[in-house]
C-alpha positions in Angstrom: -10.2 33.2 23.1 -6.9 32.4 21.5 -7.5 28.7 22.1 -10.9 28.8 20.3 -9.4 30.7 17.3 -6.6 28.0 17.2 -9.1 25.2 17.3 -11.2 27.0 14.7 -8.3 27.4 12.5 -7.4 23.8 13.0 -10.7 22.6 11.9 -10.8 24.7 8.6 -7.1 23.4 8.0 -8.3 19.7 8.5 -11.5 20.2 6.3 -9.6 21.7 3.7 -7.0 19.0 3.6 -9.6 16.3 3.7 -11.5 17.9 0.7 -8.2 18.2 -1.2 -7.3 14.6 -0.3 -10.7 13.4 -1.4 -10.8 15.2 -4.6 -7.3 13.8 -5.4 -7.6 10.3 -4.3 -11.3 9.4 -4.4 -13.1 9.0 -7.5 -16.5 7.5 -8.6 -16.2 4.5 -10.9 -19.8 3.4 -11.2 -23.1 5.1 -10.1 -25.9 2.4 -9.7 -29.2 4.2 -9.3 -28.3 6.7 -6.5 -25.5 4.3 -5.0 -21.8 5.0 -5.9 -18.8 2.7 -6.3 -15.5 4.3 -5.7 -11.9 3.5 -6.5 -11.7 2.8 -2.8 -14.2 0.1 -3.0 -12.7 -1.4 -6.1 -9.4 -1.5 -4.2 -10.9 -3.4 -1.4 -12.5 -5.8 -3.7 -9.2 -6.5 -5.4 -7.7 -7.2 -2.0 -10.5 -9.7 -1.4 -10.2 -11.4 -5.0 -6.3 -11.5 -4.5 -6.8 -13.4 -1.1 -9.1 -15.9 -2.8 -6.8 -16.4 -5.9 -3.2 -15.4 -5.2 -2.4 -16.2 -8.8 -4.0 -12.9 -9.8 -0.9 -11.3 -8.4 0.6 -12.3 -11.6 -1.7 -10.1 -13.9 -0.9 -6.6 -14.6 -2.8 -3.7 -12.4 -5.2 -2.8 -15.1 -6.3 -6.2 -15.6 -6.8 -6.7 -11.8 -8.5 -3.3 -11.6 -11.0 -4.2 -14.4 -11.8 -7.7 -12.7 -12.3 -6.1 -9.2 -14.7 -3.2 -10.5 -16.8 -5.7 -12.3 -17.0 -7.9 -9.1 -17.9 -4.9 -7.0 -20.6 -4.1 -9.5 -22.1 -7.4 -9.4 -22.2 -7.4 -5.7 -23.8 -3.9 -5.6 -26.5 -4.8 -8.0 -27.3 -8.0 -5.9 -27.4 -6.0 -2.8 -29.8 -3.3 -4.1 -32.1 -6.3 -5.1 -31.7 -8.1 -1.8 -32.6 -5.0 0.2 -36.2 -5.3 -1.4 -36.7 -8.6 0.4 -34.3 -8.8 3.4 -32.7 -6.8 6.2 -29.3 -7.8 5.4 -27.8 -6.9 8.7 -30.5 -8.5 10.8 -31.0 -11.5 8.6 -30.2 -14.0 11.5 -28.0 -16.2 9.2 -25.9 -18.8 11.1 -22.7 -17.8 9.3 -20.1 -20.1 11.2 -20.7 -23.1 8.9 -20.3 -20.9 5.9 -17.2 -19.3 7.3 -15.7 -22.8 7.9 -16.5 -23.9 4.2 -15.0 -20.7 3.1 -11.5 -21.1 4.9 -11.4 -24.8 3.9 -11.8 -23.8 0.4 -8.7 -21.5 0.9 -6.7 -24.6 2.3 -6.8 -23.2 5.8 -7.2 -25.6 8.8 -9.0 -23.6 11.4 -10.4 -20.1 12.4 -7.1 -19.0 13.9 -5.2 -19.6 10.4 -8.2 -17.9 8.7 -7.9 -14.6 10.7 -4.3 -14.6 10.4 -4.6 -15.2 6.7 -7.2 -12.1 6.5 -4.9 -9.7 8.4 -2.1 -10.7 6.1 -4.2 -9.7 3.1 -5.5 -6.5 4.7 -9.0 -7.9 5.5 -11.0 -8.7 8.6 -13.8 -11.2 9.4 -16.5 -8.6 9.3 -15.8 -7.7 5.8 -15.9 -11.4 4.8 -19.0 -12.0 6.8 -20.9 -9.1 5.0 -19.8 -10.6 1.6 -21.0 -14.0 2.6 -24.3 -12.8 3.9 -25.1 -11.2 0.3 -24.1 -14.5 -1.4 -26.1 -16.6 0.9 -29.3 -14.5 0.7 -28.8 -14.0 -3.1 -29.0 -18.0 -3.3 -32.0 -17.9 -1.0 -33.7 -15.6 -3.2 -33.0 -17.6 -6.2 -34.3 -20.7 -4.7 -37.4 -18.9 -3.5 -38.1 -17.6 -6.9 -37.3 -20.6 -9.1 -37.9 -23.6 -7.0 -41.2 -24.6 -8.9 -39.3 -24.4 -12.1 -36.5 -26.9 -11.0 -36.9 -30.0 -13.1 -34.7 -33.0 -12.0 -35.3 -36.3 -13.6 -35.2 -38.7 -10.4 -35.8 -41.8 -12.4 -32.9 -41.2 -14.7 -30.8 -40.5 -11.5 -32.0 -43.8 -9.9 -31.4 -45.7 -13.3 -27.6 -44.4 -13.2 -27.3 -45.6 -9.5 -28.6 -49.1 -10.2 -25.8 -49.5 -12.9 -23.2 -49.1 -10.1 -22.0 -51.6 -7.7 -22.8 -51.0 -3.9 -19.1 -51.3 -3.2 -17.2 -49.7 -5.9 -14.1 -47.7 -6.8 -15.1 -44.1 -7.9 -13.3 -41.7 -10.0 -13.1 -38.2 -8.9 -12.0 -35.1 -10.9 -10.8 -31.9 -9.3 -12.0 -29.4 -11.8 -11.8 -25.8 -12.8 -14.3 -24.1 -15.0 -14.6 -21.0 -17.2 -18.4 -20.3 -18.0 -18.9 -17.6 -20.6 -21.5 -16.1 -22.7 -21.8 -15.4 -26.5 -22.8 -11.6 -26.6 -25.3 -10.7 -29.5 -23.7 -9.8 -32.8 -20.1 -10.9 -31.6 -17.7 -13.3 -33.2 -18.0 -16.5 -31.1 -14.8 -18.0 -32.6 -12.8 -14.8 -31.9 -14.0 -14.9 -28.1 -12.9 -18.5 -27.8 -9.6 -17.6 -29.4 -9.2 -14.9 -27.1 -9.9 -17.1 -24.1 -7.3 -19.9 -25.2 -4.8 -17.2 -26.0 -5.4 -16.0 -22.3 -5.1 -19.4 -21.0 -1.8 -19.8 -22.6 -0.6 -16.3 -21.5 -1.8 -16.0 -17.9 -3.0 -19.5 -17.0 -6.4 -21.1 -16.8 -7.2 -19.8 -13.3 -6.4 -16.1 -14.0 -8.4 -16.5 -17.3 -11.5 -17.6 -15.2 -11.3 -14.5 -13.1 -11.2 -12.4 -16.4 -13.8 -14.2 -18.6 -16.1 -16.4 -16.3 -19.4 -15.4 -15.3 -19.8 -18.1 -12.7 -19.5 -17.5 -9.0 -16.4 -19.7 -9.0 -14.5 -17.2 -11.0 -13.6 -15.5 -7.5 -11.6 -18.6 -6.7 -10.0 -18.8 -10.0 -12.8 -21.1 -11.4 -12.1 -23.9 -8.9 -15.2 -26.2 -8.8 -13.5 -28.8 -6.6 -13.8 -32.6 -6.3 -16.6 -33.9 -8.4 -17.5 -37.6 -8.9 -17.4 -38.7 -12.4 -20.9 -40.4 -12.1 -22.5 -37.0 -11.3 -21.4 -35.6 -14.6 -23.4 -35.8 -18.0 -22.3 -38.2 -20.7 -20.9 -35.5 -22.8 -18.8 -34.0 -20.1 -17.6 -37.5 -19.0 -16.7 -38.2 -22.7 -14.7 -34.9 -23.1 -12.9 -35.4 -19.7 -11.9 -38.8 -20.7 -10.3 -37.5 -23.9 -8.0 -35.2 -22.0 -5.3 -35.6 -19.5 -4.5 -33.7 -16.1 -3.6 -30.0 -16.8 -5.6 -29.9 -20.0 -8.9 -28.3 -20.7 -12.0 -29.2 -22.9 -13.3 -27.3 -25.9 -16.3 -25.3 -25.0 -19.5 -27.2 -24.3 -22.7 -25.5 -24.6 -24.9 -25.2 -21.6 -28.1 -23.4 -22.4 -27.3 -20.0 -23.4 -23.8 -20.3 -21.9 -20.5 -22.1 -22.8 -18.5 -24.2 -20.4 -14.7 -24.9 -20.5 -13.5 -27.5 -17.9 -9.9 -28.1 -16.8 -8.7 -31.3 -15.0 -6.6 -30.2 -12.2 -6.2 -33.5 -10.4 -7.6 -37.0 -10.6 -8.2 -39.7 -7.7 -9.9 -42.9 -7.0 -11.8 -43.9 -3.9 -13.2 -47.1 -2.6 -16.7 -46.3 -1.4 -19.6 -48.1 0.1 -22.6 -46.7 -1.6 -25.7 -45.9 0.3 -28.3 -45.5 -2.5 -30.6 -43.3 -0.7 -28.0 -40.8 0.4 -26.3 -41.1 -3.0 -29.5 -40.2 -4.7 -29.9 -37.1 -2.5 -26.6 -36.0 -3.4 -27.1 -36.3 -7.1 -30.4 -34.5 -6.9 -28.7 -31.8 -4.9 -25.8 -31.5 -7.6 -28.5 -31.3 -10.4 -30.5 -28.7 -8.5 -27.4 -26.6 -7.8 -26.6 -26.4 -11.6 -30.2 -25.4 -12.4 -30.2 -22.7 -9.8 -27.0 -21.3 -11.0 -28.6 -20.8 -14.4 -31.6 -19.1 -13.0 -29.1 -16.9 -11.0 -27.6 -15.7 -14.2 -31.0 -15.0 -15.7 -32.1 -12.9 -12.8 -28.9 -11.1 -12.5 -29.1 -10.2 -16.2 -32.8 -8.9 -15.9 -31.9 -6.9 -12.7 -28.8 -5.2 -14.2 -30.9 -4.1 -17.3 -33.5 -2.6 -15.0 -31.0 -0.5 -12.9 -29.5 2.6 -14.1 -25.7 2.1 -14.2 -23.4 4.8 -15.2 -19.5 4.0 -15.7 -17.6 7.2 -15.0 
């Protein structure tokens, strides 16, 4: 009887302490329909973003929190939409190749280094896998919805290829980007000024985390190596007018604006297989268009969801 009373008292104490702990430490940041995002979710998101872009550590805590809560909100909205079409847990995605690309983007050589890197940053492989599945399925959804609207001028791309030698030295840019939008009734010049000021104060990559609406913002805006020939005439012209470490003025892309920074430049000798090269150019152009469709769909879904910031 004494033991039962002791256990009962202990349970009451634990429940009381848990409730006190919860009230004091856990708070709701967003309500999206009937789903909540707490400060614990935002903290985990910040650990994830810091692992992707270590330069974020140079920002103040309030800015990191703001970036992280918006990132967590984007993912939650995407997940709510995906659950209408997929069973995310049982999607059957072969995740290995995606994980490999993921850790190579971080400059890691193999899975062992990757797992250690995750542990050092308070993360684990299951957490990353869940995030990757959401992004993969989101991209799959975008493709299925908009594939019939993709318009790639193959004749134009073929003509670009014909102007190149079969064996040639190609120029490659390692680029970072900030893709931003002009809000209605807002001062565009003021926004550009704020972005430029932010670049001067905290650097281009951290500014991408703050302002960019592209998925590359998670990696500090890093796009990676891009062949000059795959870029539009306007972008090539702008890049040729600046040096390594500098960035372009905003370039209009549909309803968005793009700022590009040259991180590195290299030249490679390349024997061109026209068929394979054309496929790559088509894929590159397709990806750009799908990214635009992705932003359009996300905006539409966000408007149609009930979002309360608490």
